[in-house]
C-alpha positions as CSV (number, residue, x, y, z in Angstrom):
1,X,7.7,96.7,-20.0
2,X,5.9,95.2,-23.0
3,X,2.3,94.2,-22.2
4,X,1.4,90.5,-22.4
5,X,-0.2,89.5,-25.7
6,X,-1.9,86.4,-24.3
7,X,-4.1,85.5,-21.3
8,X,-4.9,82.1,-19.9
9,X,-8.3,81.1,-18.5
10,X,-8.6,78.9,-15.4
11,X,-9.1,75.7,-17.4
12,X,-5.6,76.1,-18.9
13,X,-4.1,76.4,-15.4
14,X,-6.0,73.4,-14.2
15,X,-4.8,71.2,-17.1
16,X,-1.2,72.3,-16.5
17,X,-1.4,70.6,-13.1
18,X,-3.7,67.6,-14.0
19,X,-2.9,64.2,-15.3
20,X,-4.6,64.8,-18.7
21,X,-3.7,64.6,-22.4
22,X,-4.1,68.4,-22.6
23,X,-1.4,69.0,-19.9
24,X,1.5,69.5,-22.4
25,X,-0.3,72.2,-24.3
26,X,-1.4,73.9,-21.0
27,X,2.1,73.7,-19.6
28,X,3.5,75.2,-22.8
29,X,1.2,78.2,-22.6
30,X,1.9,78.7,-18.9
31,X,5.6,78.6,-19.5
32,X,5.3,81.3,-22.3
33,X,4.4,83.8,-19.6
34,X,0.8,84.4,-20.4
35,X,-1.1,86.8,-18.2
36,X,-3.9,85.6,-15.9
37,X,-6.0,87.1,-13.1
38,X,-6.6,86.8,-9.4
39,X,-10.0,85.3,-10.2
40,X,-8.2,82.5,-12.1
41,X,-6.0,81.9,-9.1
42,X,-9.1,81.6,-6.8
43,X,-10.9,79.3,-9.2
44,X,-7.7,77.1,-9.5
45,X,-7.5,76.8,-5.7
46,X,-11.2,75.7,-5.6
47,X,-10.9,73.2,-8.4
48,X,-7.5,72.0,-7.1
49,X,-9.0,71.1,-3.8
50,X,-12.4,69.7,-5.0
51,X,-11.7,68.0,-8.3
52,X,-8.0,67.4,-8.4
53,X,-7.9,66.3,-4.7
54,X,-4.8,68.4,-4.1
55,X,-3.7,68.9,-0.5
56,X,-3.4,72.5,0.7
57,X,0.4,72.5,0.4
58,X,0.1,71.2,-3.2
59,X,-2.4,74.0,-4.0
60,X,0.0,76.6,-2.5
61,X,2.9,75.2,-4.5
62,X,0.9,75.2,-7.7
63,X,-0.3,78.8,-7.1
64,X,3.3,79.8,-6.4
65,X,4.4,78.4,-9.8
66,X,1.5,80.1,-11.6
67,X,2.4,83.4,-10.0
68,X,6.0,83.1,-11.0
69,X,5.1,82.2,-14.6
70,X,2.1,84.4,-15.2
71,X,3.0,88.1,-15.7
72,X,1.1,90.1,-14.9
73,X,-1.8,88.9,-12.8
74,X,-4.8,91.1,-13.2
75,X,-6.7,92.3,-10.1
76,X,-10.4,91.9,-9.9
77,X,-11.4,95.5,-9.0
78,X,-14.5,97.7,-9.5
79,X,-13.4,98.8,-13.0
80,X,-13.0,95.2,-14.1
81,X,-16.3,94.3,-12.6
82,X,-18.2,97.1,-14.4
83,X,-16.6,96.2,-17.7
84,X,-17.3,92.5,-17.1
85,X,-21.0,93.1,-16.5
86,X,-21.2,95.0,-19.8
87,X,-19.4,92.2,-21.6
88,X,-21.7,89.5,-20.0
89,X,-24.7,91.4,-21.3
90,X,-23.4,92.2,-24.7
91,X,-21.9,88.8,-25.5
92,X,-24.4,86.7,-23.4
93,X,-21.6,85.2,-21.3
94,X,-21.5,84.0,-17.8
95,X,-20.6,86.8,-15.4
96,X,-17.4,84.9,-14.4
97,X,-16.3,84.4,-17.9
98,X,-16.9,88.0,-18.7
99,X,-14.8,89.1,-15.7
100,X,-11.9,87.1,-17.1
101,X,-12.3,88.7,-20.5
102,X,-12.5,92.2,-18.9
103,X,-9.3,91.5,-17.1
104,X,-7.6,90.5,-20.3
105,X,-8.9,93.5,-22.2
106,X,-7.5,95.8,-19.4
107,X,-4.1,94.3,-19.9
108,X,-4.4,94.8,-23.7
109,X,-4.1,91.1,-24.5
110,X,-5.0,90.0,-28.0
111,X,-5.5,86.3,-27.4
112,X,-7.5,84.7,-24.6
113,X,-6.8,81.0,-24.3
114,X,-9.8,79.0,-23.0
115,X,-11.5,75.7,-23.7
116,X,-14.7,76.9,-22.2
117,X,-15.7,79.8,-24.4
118,X,-16.5,80.2,-28.1
119,X,-13.4,79.6,-30.1
120,X,-12.8,82.4,-32.6
121,X,-15.1,85.0,-30.9
122,X,-13.6,88.5,-31.1
123,X,-14.4,90.6,-28.1
124,X,-14.5,94.4,-28.4
125,X,-12.7,94.0,-31.8
126,X,-9.4,93.3,-30.2
127,X,-9.4,90.1,-28.1
128,X,-9.8,86.7,-29.8
129,X,-10.8,83.7,-27.8
130,X,-8.8,80.6,-28.9
131,X,-9.1,77.0,-27.7
132,X,-5.6,75.8,-27.1
133,X,-6.6,72.2,-27.3
134,X,-8.2,72.4,-30.8
135,X,-6.1,70.9,-33.5
136,X,-3.7,73.4,-35.0
137,X,-4.2,76.1,-32.3
138,X,-0.7,76.0,-30.8
139,X,2.6,75.6,-32.6
140,X,4.0,72.1,-32.3
141,X,5.9,71.3,-29.1
142,X,9.7,70.8,-29.4
143,X,10.7,67.2,-29.6
144,X,12.9,66.1,-26.7
């Protein structure tokens, strides 16, 4: 199996299920089969309940869809934790952002899609953070 080349951060997952102008771009990324992590699933459930006012059955349905579309989903384990702490220190990131980047690096992803981190930052010389909502970041969506 070919490893995924792209990884989506929690904010992309949230926009895919929100009523927001960024939804189409987020849905396109999600439908491309980008990888994500268990941490992103947990964060999505939290934001879905608190900020999107989703009912529990809606959160479960959204998580089911994300799990179907995102392959693989990286575990948050001790190795990821240790790597994430080093990344947080080296790049002056929040611990939670660094854990997501560590998960993407373990999956050998080359692009990390996130609105919340420094667009263009190259982590460990092999993972580039890209803002999917910046002009020109994504290829144009097909016209229906």
